[in-house]
VODOFI-613070 format. One record per residue: chain; x, y, z of N, C-alpha, C in turn; residue in three letters. Coordinates in steps of 0.001 Angstrom, whole numbers, m for minus. Example, Ala and Ser with C-alpha at 12.3 -4.5 7.8 and 13.67 -1.06 7.14 Angstrom:
2
+------+---------+---------+---------+---------+---------+---------+---------+---------+---------+-------+
: kemi :     n_u :     n_v :     n_w :    ca_u :    ca_v :    ca_w :     c_u :     c_v :     c_w : lumro :
+------+---------+---------+---------+---------+---------+---------+---------+---------+---------+-------+
:    A :   13190 :   m5690 :    7800 :   12300 :   m4500 :    7800 :   13200 :   m3300 :    7800 :   Ala :
:    A :   12850 :   m2250 :    7080 :   13670 :   m1060 :    7140 :   12900 :      30 :    7870 :   Ser :
+------+---------+---------+---------+---------+---------+---------+---------+---------+---------+-------+
//
This chain:
102
+------+---------+---------+---------+---------+---------+---------+---------+---------+---------+-------+
: kemi :     n_u :     n_v :     n_w :    ca_u :    ca_v :    ca_w :     c_u :     c_v :     c_w : lumro :
+------+---------+---------+---------+---------+---------+---------+---------+---------+---------+-------+
:    A : m142722 : m138095 :   53841 : m142591 : m137465 :   52542 : m141532 : m138134 :   51683 :   Tyr :
:    A : m140445 : m138542 :   52300 : m139371 : m139177 :   51553 : m139833 : m140414 :   50819 :   Gly :
:    A : m140687 : m141188 :   51462 : m141196 : m142409 :   50844 : m142017 : m142049 :   49608 :   Trp :
:    A : m142885 : m141040 :   49732 : m143736 : m140621 :   48616 : m142920 : m140079 :   47455 :   Asp :
:    A : m141844 : m139390 :   47759 : m141014 : m138779 :   46719 : m139947 : m139726 :   46185 :   Leu :
:    A : m139727 : m140833 :   46877 : m138714 : m141784 :   46442 : m137299 : m141305 :   46713 :   Gly :
:    A : m137120 : m140497 :   47750 : m135785 : m140017 :   48123 : m134956 : m141227 :   48543 :   Val :
:    A : m133836 : m141519 :   47841 : m133107 : m142749 :   48121 : m132405 : m142778 :   49481 :   Pro :
:    A : m131979 : m141622 :   49958 : m131299 : m141554 :   51256 : m131588 : m140198 :   51877 :   Glu :
:    A : m131566 : m140179 :   53197 : m131576 : m138879 :   53860 : m130672 : m138937 :   55080 :   Tyr :
:    A : m130059 : m137795 :   55338 : m129089 : m137660 :   56420 : m129687 : m136783 :   57503 :   Leu :
:    A : m129526 : m137218 :   58741 : m129979 : m136441 :   59896 : m128769 : m136170 :   60770 :   Tyr :
:    A : m128577 : m134889 :   61144 : m127507 : m134541 :   62076 : m128003 : m133481 :   63043 :   Tyr :
:    A : m127847 : m133761 :   64331 : m128191 : m132814 :   65390 : m126870 : m132369 :   66016 :   His :
:    A : m126411 : m131143 :   65705 : m125075 : m130712 :   66148 : m124891 : m130653 :   67661 :   Pro :
:    A : m125907 : m130249 :   68385 : m125748 : m130142 :   69836 : m125507 : m131503 :   70476 :   Glu :
:    A : m126135 : m132528 :   69934 : m125965 : m133880 :   70469 : m124941 : m134696 :   69688 :   Arg :
:    A : m124445 : m134112 :   68582 : m123533 : m134830 :   67676 : m124147 : m136160 :   67256 :   Arg :
:    A : m125391 : m136087 :   66943 : m126193 : m137256 :   66603 : m126311 : m137326 :   65081 :   Asp :
:    A : m125672 : m138312 :   64469 : m125612 : m138445 :   63013 : m126229 : m139773 :   62584 :   Leu :
:    A : m127164 : m139699 :   61640 : m127820 : m140895 :   61128 : m128045 : m140747 :   59633 :   His :
:    A : m127861 : m141839 :   58915 : m128183 : m141896 :   57494 : m129211 : m142993 :   57304 :   Leu :
:    A : m130256 : m142670 :   56564 : m131314 : m143629 :   56301 : m131399 : m143879 :   54803 :   Tyr :
:    A : m131599 : m145141 :   54431 : m131652 : m145538 :   53027 : m132998 : m146219 :   52746 :   Arg :
:    A : m133583 : m145823 :   51630 : m134861 : m146390 :   51210 : m134661 : m147815 :   50724 :   Leu :
:    A : m135504 : m148707 :   51211 : m135499 : m150083 :   50726 : m136936 : m150456 :   50388 :   Asn :
:    A : m137207 : m151679 :   50113 : m138539 : m152100 :   49697 : m139645 : m151845 :   50695 :   Gly :
:    A : m139321 : m151784 :   51972 : m140363 : m151635 :   52989 : m140329 : m150283 :   53699 :   Ser :
:    A : m139464 : m149382 :   53288 : m139360 : m148079 :   53935 : m137901 : m147691 :   54073 :   Gly :
:    A : m137616 : m146965 :   55111 : m136241 : m146525 :   55351 : m135611 : m147348 :   56464 :   Tyr :
:    A : m134357 : m147693 :   56256 : m133615 : m148365 :   57319 : m132323 : m147582 :   57557 :   Ser :
:    A : m131887 : m147597 :   58800 : m130681 : m146851 :   59169 : m129443 : m147567 :   58636 :   Glu :
:    A : m128543 : m146769 :   58094 : m127263 : m147287 :   57604 : m126304 : m147296 :   58795 :   Val :
:    A : m125724 : m148440 :   59128 : m124808 : m148476 :   60272 : m123525 : m147706 :   59978 :   Pro :
:    A : m123007 : m147063 :   61004 : m121740 : m146345 :   60874 : m120599 : m147343 :   60785 :   Ala :
:    A : m119546 : m146954 :   60092 : m118360 : m147786 :   60005 : m117525 : m147690 :   61269 :   Gly :
:    A : m116407 : m148388 :   61286 : m115516 : m148376 :   62448 : m115001 : m146977 :   62741 :   Ala :
:    A : m114940 : m146130 :   61702 : m114461 : m144756 :   61863 : m115564 : m143806 :   62311 :   Asp :
:    A : m116780 : m144329 :   62523 : m117896 : m143510 :   62976 : m118624 : m142796 :   61855 :   Gly :
:    A : m118213 : m143007 :   60620 : m118825 : m142335 :   59477 : m119904 : m143215 :   58851 :   Arg :
:    A : m120835 : m142550 :   58190 : m121862 : m143251 :   57429 : m121624 : m142967 :   55952 :   Val :
:    A : m121770 : m144004 :   55120 : m121466 : m143869 :   53703 : m122736 : m143811 :   52878 :   Arg :
:    A : m122806 : m142781 :   52035 : m123920 : m142628 :   51108 : m123590 : m143350 :   49814 :   Ser :
:    A : m124395 : m144344 :   49475 : m124228 : m145018 :   48192 : m124647 : m144098 :   47048 :   Glu :
:    A : m125651 : m143274 :   47303 : m126159 : m142371 :   46281 : m125122 : m141330 :   45875 :   Thr :
:    A : m124443 : m140742 :   46847 : m123473 : m139677 :   46574 : m122044 : m140174 :   46442 :   Leu :
:    A : m121769 : m141369 :   46953 : m120415 : m141901 :   46875 : m119442 : m141241 :   47837 :   Gly :
:    A : m119955 : m140656 :   48904 : m119116 : m140026 :   49930 : m119569 : m140517 :   51298 :   Val :
:    A : m118768 : m140187 :   52308 : m119127 : m140517 :   53686 : m119308 : m139237 :   54474 :   Ser :
:    A : m120092 : m139326 :   55517 : m120328 : m138197 :   56406 : m119858 : m138579 :   57799 :   Phe :
:    A : m119236 : m137624 :   58469 : m118762 : m137845 :   59828 : m118761 : m136533 :   60586 :   Gly :
:    A : m118434 : m136621 :   61842 : m118393 : m135452 :   62715 : m116958 : m135260 :   63179 :   Val :
:    A : m116422 : m134037 :   63007 : m115049 : m133793 :   63430 : m114991 : m133490 :   64931 :   Asp :
:    A : m113793 : m133255 :   65443 : m113606 : m133023 :   66881 : m114356 : m131791 :   67385 :   Asp :
:    A : m114587 : m130821 :   66497 : m115298 : m129603 :   66879 : m116811 : m129777 :   66822 :   Ala :
:    A : m117266 : m130950 :   66360 : m118694 : m131206 :   66276 : m119314 : m130789 :   64960 :   Gly :
:    A : m118502 : m130464 :   63977 : m119020 : m130066 :   62669 : m119217 : m131283 :   61781 :   Ser :
:    A : m120274 : m131248 :   61007 : m120538 : m132301 :   60039 : m119546 : m132145 :   58895 :   Leu :
:    A : m118859 : m133232 :   58542 : m117845 : m133186 :   57485 : m118148 : m134243 :   56432 :   Arg :
:    A : m117650 : m133979 :   55221 : m117819 : m134899 :   54096 : m116452 : m135465 :   53738 :   Ile :
:    A : m116420 : m136766 :   53471 : m115167 : m137456 :   53156 : m115283 : m138153 :   51805 :   Tyr :
:    A : m114209 : m138084 :   51024 : m114162 : m138747 :   49726 : m114017 : m140251 :   49940 :   Thr :
:    A : m114211 : m141045 :   48878 : m114060 : m142493 :   49037 : m112681 : m142925 :   49541 :   Pro :
:    A : m111630 : m142131 :   49257 : m110299 : m142486 :   49754 : m110013 : m141914 :   51142 :   Asp :
:    A : m111034 : m141319 :   51776 : m110905 : m140874 :   53158 : m110483 : m139433 :   53363 :   Gly :
:    A : m110275 : m138679 :   52275 : m109890 : m137272 :   52432 : m111102 : m136438 :   52832 :   Arg :
:    A : m110905 : m135558 :   53793 : m111980 : m134675 :   54226 : m112067 : m133489 :   53266 :   Met :
:    A : m113275 : m133222 :   52774 : m113462 : m132063 :   51912 : m113423 : m130799 :   52750 :   Leu :
:    A : m112846 : m129760 :   52185 : m112756 : m128490 :   52892 : m114087 : m127749 :   52814 :   Leu :
:    A : m114371 : m126981 :   53849 : m115520 : m126082 :   53804 : m115163 : m124911 :   52897 :   Thr :
:    A : m116142 : m124106 :   52558 : m115888 : m122924 :   51732 : m114850 : m122018 :   52409 :   His :
:    A : m115007 : m121809 :   53700 : m114091 : m120942 :   54440 : m112677 : m121521 :   54439 :   Glu :
:    A : m112559 : m122820 :   54634 : m111238 : m123454 :   54625 : m110592 : m123358 :   53243 :   Glu :
:    A : m111383 : m123520 :   52201 : m110865 : m123395 :   50835 : m110364 : m121984 :   50576 :   Ser :
:    A : m111121 : m120999 :   51025 : m110710 : m119602 :   50852 : m109402 : m119320 :   51585 :   Glu :
:    A : m109291 : m119800 :   52816 : m108049 : m119591 :   53577 : m106874 : m120258 :   52880 :   Arg :
:    A : m107078 : m121464 :   52364 : m106001 : m122174 :   51667 : m105598 : m121427 :   50404 :   Ala :
:    A : m106577 : m120904 :   49662 : m106277 : m120141 :   48451 : m105503 : m118876 :   48793 :   Arg :
:    A : m105958 : m118164 :   49822 : m105270 : m116941 :   50240 : m103846 : m117229 :   50688 :   Glu :
:    A : m103665 : m118308 :   51415 : m102324 : m118692 :   51873 : m101433 : m119045 :   50684 :   Glu :
:    A : m101974 : m119747 :   49711 : m101191 : m120099 :   48521 : m100808 : m118844 :   47741 :   Ala :
:    A : m101731 : m117910 :   47611 : m101424 : m116659 :   46910 : m100352 : m115870 :   47660 :   Glu :
:    A : m100452 : m115843 :   48982 :  m99452 : m115133 :   49792 :  m98078 : m115769 :   49603 :   Arg :
:    A :  m98037 : m117084 :   49589 :  m96776 : m117811 :   49429 :  m96164 : m117565 :   48046 :   Arg :
:    A :  m96979 : m117548 :   47012 :  m96488 : m117258 :   45661 :  m95897 : m115852 :   45615 :   Val :
:    A :  m96591 : m114886 :   46215 :  m96085 : m113506 :   46229 :  m94746 : m113433 :   46959 :   Ala :
:    A :  m94617 : m114146 :   48061 :  m93341 : m114166 :   48798 :  m92220 : m114759 :   47942 :   Glu :
:    A :  m92506 : m115848 :   47261 :  m91486 : m116488 :   46424 :  m91105 : m115617 :   45237 :   Leu :
:    A :  m92075 : m114937 :   44638 :  m91769 : m114014 :   43542 :  m90858 : m112899 :   44027 :   Glu :
:    A :  m91161 : m112382 :   45208 :  m90332 : m111296 :   45767 :  m88920 : m111788 :   46056 :   Glu :
:    A :  m88788 : m112982 :   46573 :  m87453 : m113539 :   46828 :  m86668 : m113683 :   45533 :   Arg :
:    A :  m87320 : m114143 :   44479 :  m86650 : m114268 :   43186 :  m86240 : m112906 :   42644 :   Leu :
:    A :  m87065 : m111900 :   42788 :  m86723 : m110547 :   42330 :  m85498 : m110032 :   43075 :   Arg :
:    A :  m85468 : m110300 :   44391 :  m84320 : m109836 :   45190 :  m83038 : m110541 :   44779 :   Arg :
:    A :  m83168 : m111749 :   44294 :  m81996 : m112498 :   43827 :  m81581 : m112094 :   42416 :   Leu :
:    A :  m82340 : m111148 :   41815 :  m81997 : m110673 :   40502 :  m82575 : m111522 :   39384 :   Gly :
:    A :  m83466 : m112405 :   39719 :  m84099 : m113236 :   38705 :  m85420 : m112631 :   38303 :   Glu :
:    A :  m85845 : m112898 :   37086 :  m87153 : m112483 :   36623 :  m88022 : m113722 :   36529 :   Asn :
:    A :  m88970 : m113869 :   37417 :  m89772 : m115089 :   37396 :  m90729 : m115178 :   36210 :   Pro :
:    A :  m90840 : m114070 :   35449 :  m91717 : m114099 :   34293 :  m93186 : m114129 :   34659 :   Gly :
:    A :  m93488 : m113728 :   35849 :  m94869 : m113691 :   36309 :  m95254 : m112244 :   36593 :   Leu :
:    A :  m96344 : m111814 :   36049 :  m96889 : m110483 :   36319 :  m95980 : m109468 :   35879 :   Gly :
+------+---------+---------+---------+---------+---------+---------+---------+---------+---------+-------+
//
């Protein structure tokens, strides 16, 4: 189907086997994109790389190598940042300062 639709790349990942493959459309069909030294495969179409972390989860990496957070990880980071801001505001209030927030 990919050939008929002209899908430029497709990614295959089997989590139980940690089997990751990226295929790219060329003139004669699809060919597998070799993984880099870091074990990741790079999508030219999306401009990102895909890899498998130590837990076996499929992860996305930016061109500079930063791993993108999952939705759950982003939520935890946001909640932690909000908690930290609240703690700092409270410390400033106890010191008699008005942080001018809220």
